[in-house]
Structure formats: structure tokens, C-alpha cells
C-alpha positions as CSV (number, residue, x, y, z in Angstrom):
1,X,58.2,94.1,112.5
2,X,57.3,93.4,116.2
3,X,60.7,92.0,116.9
4,X,62.4,95.0,115.2
5,X,60.4,97.4,117.3
6,X,61.3,95.5,120.5
7,X,65.0,95.6,119.7
8,X,64.7,99.4,118.9
9,X,63.1,99.9,122.3
10,X,65.8,97.9,124.1
11,X,68.5,99.9,122.3
12,X,66.8,103.2,123.2
13,X,66.7,102.2,126.9
14,X,70.4,101.3,126.8
15,X,71.3,104.7,125.2
16,X,69.3,106.6,127.8
17,X,71.0,104.8,130.6
18,X,74.5,105.5,129.2
19,X,73.9,109.1,128.1
20,X,71.6,110.2,130.9
21,X,72.8,108.3,134.0
22,X,76.1,106.4,134.0
23,X,78.4,107.2,131.0
24,X,81.4,106.6,133.4
25,X,80.5,102.9,133.6
26,X,81.2,102.6,129.9
27,X,84.4,104.8,129.9
28,X,82.7,107.8,128.4
29,X,83.2,111.4,129.5
30,X,80.6,113.9,128.3
31,X,81.5,117.5,127.5
32,X,80.1,120.4,129.5
33,X,76.9,120.2,127.6
34,X,76.4,116.5,128.1
35,X,77.4,115.5,124.5
36,X,79.6,112.5,123.6
37,X,80.8,111.6,120.2
38,X,78.5,109.1,118.4
39,X,81.5,107.0,117.3
40,X,82.7,106.7,120.9
41,X,79.2,105.7,122.0
42,X,79.0,103.0,119.3
43,X,82.4,101.6,120.3
44,X,81.2,101.4,123.9
45,X,77.8,99.8,123.0
46,X,79.4,97.2,120.7
47,X,81.6,95.9,123.6
48,X,78.4,94.8,125.4
49,X,77.1,91.2,125.0
50,X,74.2,91.1,122.6
51,X,75.0,94.5,121.1
52,X,77.9,93.8,118.8
53,X,75.8,94.4,115.7
54,X,74.8,98.0,116.5
55,X,75.9,100.5,113.8
56,X,75.2,104.1,113.0
57,X,72.1,103.2,111.0
58,X,70.4,101.8,114.1
59,X,70.7,105.2,115.8
60,X,69.5,106.9,112.7
61,X,66.4,104.6,112.7
62,X,65.6,105.7,116.2
63,X,65.3,109.3,115.2
64,X,63.3,108.4,112.1
65,X,60.8,106.0,113.7
66,X,60.3,107.9,116.9
67,X,58.5,111.2,116.5
68,X,60.0,112.8,119.6
69,X,63.0,110.6,120.9
70,X,64.4,111.4,124.3
71,X,67.8,112.0,122.6
72,X,69.3,115.0,121.0
73,X,71.7,115.0,118.2
74,X,74.1,117.7,117.0
75,X,76.2,116.6,114.0
76,X,78.4,113.8,115.2
77,X,77.4,114.4,118.9
78,X,74.6,113.0,120.9
79,X,73.2,113.4,124.4
80,X,70.1,112.6,126.5
81,X,67.4,115.2,127.0
82,X,67.0,114.3,130.6
83,X,70.4,114.7,132.3
84,X,69.3,115.3,135.9
85,X,70.9,112.1,137.0
86,X,74.1,112.6,135.1
87,X,77.2,112.5,137.4
88,X,78.7,116.0,137.9
89,X,82.3,116.6,136.9
90,X,84.1,118.1,139.8
91,X,87.7,118.7,140.8
92,X,89.1,116.2,143.1
93,X,91.7,117.3,145.7
94,X,92.6,113.7,146.7
95,X,92.3,111.4,143.8
96,X,93.4,107.7,144.1
97,X,97.2,107.6,144.3
98,X,97.4,105.4,141.2
99,X,95.3,105.9,138.0
100,X,95.6,104.1,134.7
101,X,95.4,105.2,131.1
102,X,96.5,103.9,127.7
103,X,98.4,105.3,124.8
104,X,98.8,104.1,121.2
105,X,101.6,101.7,120.8
106,X,103.2,103.7,118.0
107,X,103.2,106.9,120.1
108,X,104.6,105.3,123.3
109,X,108.3,106.0,122.5
110,X,107.4,109.7,122.1
111,X,105.1,109.7,125.1
112,X,107.8,108.3,127.4
113,X,109.9,111.4,126.8
114,X,107.3,114.1,126.1
115,X,104.4,113.2,128.4
116,X,100.8,111.9,127.9
117,X,98.4,113.8,125.6
118,X,94.7,112.8,125.3
119,X,93.7,110.4,122.6
120,X,90.9,111.9,120.5
121,X,90.1,114.5,123.1
122,X,92.0,117.5,124.5
123,X,92.3,115.8,127.9
124,X,93.6,112.5,129.3
125,X,91.0,110.1,130.5
126,X,92.0,107.9,133.4
127,X,90.5,105.2,135.5
128,X,91.0,103.7,138.9
129,X,90.0,100.4,137.3
130,X,92.8,98.8,135.3
131,X,90.5,96.7,133.2
132,X,88.3,99.7,132.3
133,X,91.4,101.7,131.3
134,X,92.5,98.9,129.0
135,X,89.0,98.7,127.6
136,X,89.0,102.4,126.7
137,X,92.5,102.1,125.2
138,X,91.6,99.3,122.9
139,X,88.9,101.5,121.3
140,X,91.7,103.5,119.7
141,X,94.4,100.9,119.4
142,X,94.1,97.1,119.9
143,X,97.7,97.0,121.0
144,X,97.5,100.1,123.3
145,X,100.1,100.4,126.1
146,X,98.8,100.6,129.6
147,X,100.5,103.3,131.8
148,X,100.3,103.8,135.6
149,X,100.0,107.5,136.6
150,X,101.2,108.7,140.0
151,X,98.7,111.4,140.9
152,X,100.8,112.8,143.8
153,X,103.7,113.5,141.4
154,X,101.3,115.1,139.0
155,X,99.8,117.4,141.6
156,X,103.2,118.5,142.7
157,X,103.7,119.7,139.1
158,X,100.4,121.5,138.9
159,X,98.1,118.9,137.3
160,X,94.4,119.1,138.3
161,X,92.2,116.0,138.4
162,X,88.4,115.9,137.8
163,X,86.1,113.0,138.6
164,X,83.2,111.7,136.4
165,X,81.4,109.2,138.6
166,X,83.3,106.7,140.7
167,X,85.9,105.2,138.4
168,X,86.6,107.7,135.7
169,X,88.8,110.8,136.0
170,X,90.3,113.2,133.6
171,X,93.1,115.7,133.6
172,X,95.2,117.9,131.3
173,X,98.4,116.7,129.9
174,X,100.4,114.4,132.2
175,X,104.1,115.5,132.3
176,X,107.0,113.1,131.7
177,X,108.3,111.4,134.9
178,X,104.8,111.1,136.5
179,X,103.9,107.8,135.1
180,X,105.4,104.4,134.5
181,X,105.0,101.7,131.8
182,X,106.7,98.8,130.1
183,X,110.2,99.2,128.7
184,X,110.4,101.3,125.5
185,X,111.3,99.0,122.6
186,X,114.6,99.9,121.1
187,X,114.8,100.9,117.4
188,X,116.4,98.2,115.4
189,X,119.3,99.5,113.2
190,X,118.7,99.2,109.6
191,X,121.1,96.7,108.1
192,X,123.1,98.2,105.2
193,X,123.9,95.7,102.6
194,X,126.8,96.4,100.3
195,X,125.6,97.5,96.9
196,X,126.9,95.3,94.2
197,X,128.0,96.7,90.8
198,X,125.3,95.9,88.4
199,X,126.1,95.1,84.9
200,X,123.5,96.2,82.4
201,X,122.7,93.1,80.3
202,X,123.4,93.7,76.6
203,X,120.6,94.0,74.2
204,X,120.0,91.1,71.9
205,X,122.5,91.0,69.0
206,X,125.1,93.2,70.8
207,X,128.1,92.7,73.0
208,X,130.2,94.8,75.4
209,X,133.8,95.6,74.4
210,X,136.3,95.2,77.1
211,X,139.6,96.9,76.2
212,X,141.5,95.1,79.0
213,X,140.4,91.6,78.0
214,X,143.2,89.4,76.5
215,X,141.0,87.5,74.2
216,X,138.9,89.1,71.5
217,X,135.3,88.2,71.1
218,X,134.7,86.0,68.1
219,X,131.4,85.7,66.4
220,X,130.1,82.3,66.2
221,X,129.6,81.1,62.7
222,X,126.0,80.5,61.8
223,X,125.1,76.9,61.2
224,X,124.1,76.1,57.7
225,X,120.4,76.4,57.2
226,X,118.2,73.6,56.1
227,X,118.4,73.2,52.3
228,X,121.9,74.7,52.0
229,X,125.2,72.9,51.6
230,X,128.4,73.6,53.5
231,X,129.5,76.3,51.0
232,X,126.4,78.2,51.5
233,X,125.0,77.4,48.0
234,X,121.5,76.5,47.6
235,X,121.2,72.8,47.0
236,X,117.9,71.5,46.1
237,X,117.2,67.9,45.9
238,X,114.8,66.9,43.3
239,X,112.7,64.0,44.3
240,X,112.0,61.9,41.3
241,X,108.6,60.3,41.3
242,X,107.9,57.2,39.6
243,X,105.0,57.7,37.4
244,X,102.7,54.8,37.1
245,X,100.9,54.3,33.8
246,X,97.2,54.8,33.8
247,X,95.2,51.7,34.3
248,X,93.8,51.7,30.7
249,X,97.3,51.4,29.3
250,X,98.2,48.3,31.3
């Protein structure tokens, strides 16, 4: 019981640090009210050493065991009550020239021609740290594709950037031509195999008539059954037994 209580206290301190001070260090972007999705928070926590086991029930236990937890929950959203040290989200006139973000591998061919749209949120989350961007992308797709965004080209096309802490930024949709990535895989053409004419196998006891065949189908004569002679007549062999006289007659 004591060990469980200590682990709960350690988890609570970690959540307060993430939600109330530095969500940007974990690749999280709170909304205007300071809320983040619980599932996104769990993904970020499980990436830390020693916290791979954390599940939703552990957060539920905090609200059940603590009478007045320093956290607030609204459906699938959660935030810290004390958000005085939370980094402000403000527009940045001169963001880093290059920022990084990830997209799902399956969506990459469409993104390369249509532009980048936010994954799970109506905004694109970017980072000046390449490794942090890959970490965020793997939360949605383990094979996410890393893209490099040219902020100068984006600003020339009217895109605004906002900062959340030191390494996290977000923006609206990133238009096509303002980012670069690996070559788009080509679609493999489907090989069309010639369809062979299938002959329906005949049912037992039947045959298919071919009017163009030169030879006619002949039925095979049934072999004589056991106990019948060649003419088909019933031939029974009577086995004569030699009767031995009773022992009293000998």
C-alpha cells in the first residue's frame, strides 16, 4: 500500500510538471484553456523511462484516491489547476528557418500534392528539434514520414507561426511546395493475369457431350461382382462340410 501511494505521488508530480509548466518538452500543445487530450498525455508519459506501464486507470485512481487533486478533467481532456508557469502561445514573426513535422506514411503521397494538414488536431505541430518531431510523429504512426518545412516560403504564402515554449511551434495548414521530404513511392501496377477458361467438373455419374469430338464416349463395363459368374448369373458355391459322427457312435 505504501509503495502504491508513493508511485501515485510520483505520477502526480510528473503530470503537474507536464500540464502546468512544460508541455512543450513532451511535444504537447494545450488549447486556449490549457487542456490536452488524455490519450496524447498518456502517449507522452509512456515514452519516459520508468513510466511505460501508465494507463488510463492510473489517472482515474488519482482522482478517486485524492480528495482534491491539483488536476481538472473534462471528458477526455485534462489540465493543471495552476497554470501560471505555463508557456504562453504567441505569434512569432521570425521563426527558425527550418522546422520539422511528421505525417502518416499512408497519407504522404496525398500530402506531397495537397499540403500538410494537422494529425489529430486542426493545426500542424512543428518542432525545431528533429528528434522531438519524430517522437511526436511516432505517436500517430510508427512509420511516420519526416518533413522539413521552409518557414520563409510559408510566410510568403500567408502562413502564421505560433510558439509554445522553445522548441514547439504550430501553424495552420502548410501549402504544397513549402516543405520537402523523401521521394514519394511509386504505385506498383497491378499485374493482370490472363483468365483461363474454367471447365466445370462433371458431377459424379455424369459426363459432358462434345459434338465436335471424333470418338464417342463409351461406358466402361462393370466388373463382375463377387459371387457372380461371367454371364451375370448368381453362382453360389455350396461348401460341403464333412460331418463327423458323434463320439458315442464311434
